C-alpha positions in Angstrom: -27.7 -23.0 -4.2 -30.7 -25.2 -7.5 -31.6 -28.5 -5.6 -29.7 -30.1 -9.0 -26.3 -28.7 -7.1 -27.7 -29.2 -3.8 -27.6 -32.8 -5.4 -24.2 -32.9 -6.8 -22.5 -31.8 -3.6 -23.8 -34.4 -1.9 -23.4 -37.4 -4.2 -19.3 -36.7 -4.3 -18.7 -36.0 -0.1 -19.7 -32.3 0.6 -22.4 -30.3 2.2 -24.2 -27.6 1.3 -21.8 -25.7 3.2 -19.0 -25.9 1.8 -20.3 -26.1 -1.6 -20.9 -22.2 -1.0 -18.0 -21.2 0.5 -16.1 -22.2 -2.8 -18.8 -20.3 -4.3 -18.8 -17.1 -2.8 -14.7 -17.3 -3.0 -14.2 -18.2 -6.9 -17.0 -15.2 -7.3 -14.3 -13.0 -5.6 -11.0 -14.4 -7.9 -12.4 -14.5 -10.7 -11.7 -10.9 -11.7 -8.5 -10.2 -9.3 -5.2 -12.8 -7.3 -7.1 -13.4 -4.0 -3.9 -15.3 -1.8 -5.3 -17.8 0.3 -3.0 -16.9 3.5 -4.4 -13.5 3.1 -6.4 -11.2 6.7 -8.9 -9.5 4.7 -11.9 -7.8 6.7 -15.3 -8.2 4.7 -16.0 -5.3 4.4 -12.5 -5.1 1.9 -13.4 -4.4 -1.4 -10.6 -5.3 -4.4 -11.1 -4.9 -7.8 -10.8 -6.2 -11.4 -7.3 -7.6 -11.5 -5.4 -6.9 -8.7 -3.2 -8.8 -7.0 -3.7 -9.8 -2.9 0.4 -11.8 -2.1 0.5 -14.4 0.4 0.8 -13.6 4.4 -1.4 -9.8 3.4 -3.6 -8.5 5.9 -6.4 -5.6 4.5 -8.0 -4.3 7.2 -11.4 -2.8 7.8 -13.6 -0.6 4.2 -9.7 -0.7 2.1 -10.8 -0.8 -0.7 -7.8 -2.1 -3.9 -8.4 -0.3 -7.3 -7.8 -2.6 -10.9 -4.5 -4.1 -11.4 -2.9 -2.9 -8.1 0.2 -5.1 -7.2 -0.5 -5.5 -2.8 3.4 -7.2 -1.4 3.1 -9.9 0.1 3.2 -9.5 4.7 1.8 -5.9 3.8 -0.5 -4.7 6.3 -2.8 -1.8 5.4 -5.4 0.0 8.3 -8.4 0.4 7.9 -10.6 3.2 6.5 -7.3 3.1 3.0 -7.9 3.5 0.1 -5.2 2.4 -3.1 -6.4 3.8 -6.1 -5.7 2.1 -9.9 -1.5 0.1 -11.1 -0.4 0.8 -8.1 3.2 -1.0 -6.8 3.7 -2.0 -2.4 6.4 -4.0 -2.4 6.6 -6.9 0.1 5.8 -5.4 4.1 5.2 -2.7 3.5 3.2 -0.4 6.2 0.3 1.3 4.9 -1.7 3.2 7.9 -5.0 4.2 8.6 -7.8 6.5 6.7 -5.3 7.4 3.5 -5.7 8.1 0.4 -3.2 6.7 -2.7 -3.7 7.8 -6.8 -3.8 5.8 -8.9 -0.9 4.6 -10.1 1.8 5.9 -6.8 4.4 3.1 -7.7 7.0 1.7 -4.6 11.0 0.5 -3.4 12.3 -1.4 -1.7 15.7 -2.2 -3.8 18.0 0.6 -3.4 20.8 -0.6 -6.2 17.8 -3.1 -8.5 19.5 -6.1 -11.4 18.6 -9.8 -11.5 20.5 -11.5 -9.0 21.5 -14.9 -9.5 22.4 -18.0 -6.7 25.0 -17.1 -5.4 24.5 -13.7 -4.7 24.4 -12.1 -1.1 20.9 -11.1 -0.6 19.9 -8.3 -0.4 18.2 -6.1 2.2 14.5 -4.8 1.8 13.1 -1.3 2.6 9.5 -1.4 2.4 7.8 2.4 2.2 6.1 2.7 6.1 3.2 5.4 5.2 1.3 6.8 8.6 -1.9 7.5 9.1 -4.3 9.8 7.5 -1.3 10.6 4.7 -2.9 11.6 0.9 -0.9 10.9 -1.9 -1.2 12.0 -5.8 -1.2 10.2 -9.2 2.1 9.1 -10.3 3.9 9.8 -7.0 7.5 7.6 -6.6 8.5 6.2 -3.0 11.9 5.4 -3.4 13.1 2.4 -0.2 12.7 3.2 2.7 10.9 6.7 3.1 9.2 6.8 5.9 5.7 9.1 5.5 4.6 10.9 8.2 0.5 11.2 9.3 -1.2 13.4 8.1 2.0 13.9 5.3 0.0 15.9 1.6 2.6 14.0 -1.8 2.4 16.0 -4.9 0.9 13.9 -7.6 3.7 13.4 -9.4 6.7 13.8 -6.7 9.7 11.6 -6.2 10.0 11.1 -2.0 13.8 10.8 -1.8 13.0 11.2 2.0 11.8 10.6 4.6 8.5 13.6 5.2 7.1 14.7 9.4 4.4 14.5 10.1 2.0 17.3 7.9 4.2 18.6 5.6 3.7 18.7 1.9 6.3 17.1 -0.1 6.5 17.8 -4.3 8.4 18.5 -6.7 11.2 15.8 -8.4 12.8 15.0 -6.9 10.8 15.5 -3.9 10.6 19.7 -1.6 9.4 19.6 1.6 6.8 22.3 2.2 6.6 23.7 5.7 3.3 23.8 7.7 2.8 27.8 9.3 2.6 25.6 11.6 5.3 23.3 12.6 4.2 19.6 14.3 6.2 18.5 17.5 7.6 15.7 14.9 8.8 18.1 12.2 9.9 19.5 14.1 12.8 17.1 16.4 13.4 15.9 12.5 14.2 19.5 10.8 16.3 20.2 14.1 17.8 16.9 13.4 19.4 17.5 9.8 20.1 21.4 10.3 23.0 22.0 7.9 21.9 19.4 4.9 20.9 21.6 1.8 16.6 20.5 2.1 15.7 23.0 -0.3 12.7 23.9 2.5 9.5 26.3 0.8 7.7 28.2 3.8 3.5 28.1 2.9 2.4 31.5 2.4 
């Protein structure tokens, strides 16, 4: 700060430290919006025109791409990178060390419409994404889906069902490819759904 700025701050009853905090806050929000209630680790980077809403928690080294909206109450684990122009509804959960490609969109309302004043509130079903998940460009996650640890969602996939840990899902709607060595979580999930047509493909 210049001596002139310090003098102006003092004349208005502010200490240099208080002025510095205000200026640092402005630097972080000139090109993006970060709600004051959001909790960001000091190593977080939020790019131009992104929106980080009320009570969001972003862990160590998280990156949020330009134009992305992180809905209120969402929690993002350390090391996760979220691309540009993504949308996560309120109370989404994203694990650690995930890669989310650009233009990934998630929904939390199975029957969306414009709610009127006396309508019953809908039950929000935000996505839950495990650790080490990769989600490709332009994927769509429909309400309530859970993506297991280490799963891969291919670019452009429409995810309509849960994805077990370690599996790959691709297509519209998404079809799950089972890895050669099925994880215990995936095996239990498949056994639970015996008799349901899943369109499974085993990797060569």
